[in-house]
Structure formats: structure tokens, C-alpha cells
C-alpha positions as CSV (number, residue, x, y, z in Angstrom):
1,X,117.1,104.6,90.3
2,X,119.1,103.1,87.5
3,X,116.5,102.0,84.6
4,X,119.0,98.9,83.5
5,X,118.5,97.8,87.3
6,X,114.9,98.1,87.2
7,X,114.4,96.4,83.8
8,X,116.6,93.2,85.5
9,X,114.1,93.2,88.4
10,X,110.9,93.4,86.0
11,X,112.2,90.7,83.9
12,X,112.8,88.5,87.0
13,X,109.2,89.4,88.3
14,X,108.0,88.5,84.6
15,X,109.6,85.1,84.7
16,X,108.2,84.3,88.1
17,X,104.7,85.3,86.9
18,X,105.2,82.9,83.8
19,X,106.3,80.0,86.2
20,X,103.5,80.2,88.8
21,X,103.1,76.7,89.4
22,X,106.8,76.1,89.7
23,X,109.3,76.6,92.5
24,X,112.0,78.7,91.3
25,X,115.3,79.1,93.2
26,X,117.5,82.0,93.4
27,X,119.9,80.5,91.0
28,X,117.1,80.1,88.4
29,X,116.1,83.9,88.8
30,X,119.8,85.0,88.7
31,X,120.5,82.9,85.6
32,X,117.1,84.5,83.8
33,X,118.9,87.9,83.8
34,X,122.4,86.2,83.6
35,X,123.5,87.2,86.9
36,X,125.6,85.1,89.6
37,X,123.5,84.4,92.6
38,X,125.7,86.9,94.6
39,X,125.3,89.9,92.3
40,X,121.4,89.2,92.0
41,X,120.9,89.2,95.7
42,X,122.7,92.5,95.9
43,X,120.8,94.2,93.0
44,X,117.4,93.2,94.5
45,X,118.3,94.9,97.8
46,X,119.9,97.8,96.0
47,X,116.5,98.2,93.8
48,X,114.1,97.4,96.2
49,X,115.5,98.4,99.4
50,X,114.7,94.5,100.8
51,X,117.0,91.8,101.4
52,X,116.4,89.0,98.8
53,X,114.4,86.6,101.1
54,X,111.9,89.4,102.4
55,X,111.4,90.4,98.6
56,X,110.8,86.9,97.5
57,X,108.5,86.4,100.5
58,X,106.6,89.5,99.6
59,X,106.2,88.8,96.0
60,X,105.4,85.2,96.9
61,X,102.4,86.4,99.2
62,X,101.2,88.7,96.4
63,X,101.4,86.0,93.7
64,X,99.5,83.6,96.1
65,X,96.8,86.2,96.8
66,X,96.5,86.7,92.9
67,X,95.6,83.1,92.5
68,X,93.2,82.6,95.4
69,X,89.5,82.4,94.5
70,X,87.7,85.9,94.6
71,X,84.4,86.1,96.3
72,X,81.9,88.2,95.1
């Protein structure tokens, strides 16, 4: 995998993490890395192997579980 592509995805994930309480759109995420929505969605699929929608739903599920209360 190309390191530059991986850094783009990591930057978007960082931005999503920084904005946990906000509803980010695909446009917002693409703008974070100075990509068009079209190029961003293709990059996500190329890097992760997942269509953008599946990537976001999986990451969103992971974010939700990270924020849920832990029972010890």
C-alpha cells in the first residue's frame, strides 16, 4: 500500500476522532484531505478494500463502542 494513501486515510480517521460529537459528511472528510468526494471515496476503497459506506459504518460502529460505558 502506498504510504501517502495510507496517511490520507489516517488523517481522516484522526479528524473523525477529533469530532466525535459531530455528524461529519463525506464532503467534510474529503475536504479535510483536500480531495473531491469522488476521489476520496475511490481512495478509501483502494486502501481499505471496502466501499466508502461500509468503511464509514464499520468505523462508526467502532467509534460508538469506544464511547460506550465500560462495565467492570
